[in-house]
Phi, psi and omega in degrees: 000130171299149174289124181253145179262121184237132172261122174263117182295123178253097179257014168107337183229000188288162176275081190285312196297314183296323177296312181298314180300321183297313180288326173299326177301332178268012173077020177273151177265116190246134172222156179269148183224128177248348183220156185305319182298336179278354181258355191305319186271004182283151173270339180203156179246135175247132178241105183284162196228074168218154174118183184281135180303309184291319177301318177297313180293322179299318182295318181297316182295318181298319181280340186089000178292342176297310178296318180299315180297320178300315180295320181299311179290322176297330176276005176063038176269149188296132184216135175231116178253146183234125175055255175303332180291345171275311190294327183287346179292342187259189193280329187193172178216142176290346179286337185217182184251338183284144174294152175278187182291335175071027182285322177239158181277139177135180181207163178266133179237155177283144171303138180287143172267005183295329181284355180067018171278151184289144173231124014288157168290112184225124176133198188270141179207152177280159181232131174266126184255106182276068186223157172295149186300334180265012180294142182303324189295329186258018176299125180066023176233139180236168180286352174275346178289145182245153181230160189265127179244145164213099184198151174249353184235147176218155186276144165243129184201145172235029182294121181292348181281352185240146170273133183260130164267141187228150175222175179237131168208091187069020184136161181290135174226158176286121182248007176173166175219153169224131177221099185055242183269008176259122176231141176213134185236142176285333176277171184251100178301329181290343176257004187255025173058221192294324182286330175292319178293330178292324180294315177297317176302315182299319178297319178295318182294338180276346183290128183269000000 
């Protein structure tokens, strides 16, 4: 695998270190970026996922990364979003008042407590991959494999431009999306042991 240059978005509260270490384990050259000009030389952008929705969006707007990310994904350049990095791609979230990036139609909503399931949804869960068998994302991954989740909100969307990954927690919810070279997951691959690392490896191998 060629050494890839990856920009990890640093918006002030993300889980940066474990994501950086996971990609460094795959021999990628990883650097943190807080402003658009710091991303220019990257081959792909990684958006890690912890923190407050409004704090994240406020940071992106202040730095200008909100506009930059919209342009990057619109140009079909490689992007991997994780947890909150999935939710901000949509129009809004019940967690906050600020609008999201609005790249895709839909919003993040809180899990219902009516089913008496614990919120946040935390732990291992399976993912259904609505993809062709030869799709790059699922190389060496099967629907019996489990990934690690920690979240109270999940995306609702019927945007026809995206392939939906789905999981079950008191009902089916969207656990990830793929749209061309943009992939974003509600689960944390960096916390998902071998199969999470495999997904990151598949992403790197797909970078042209």
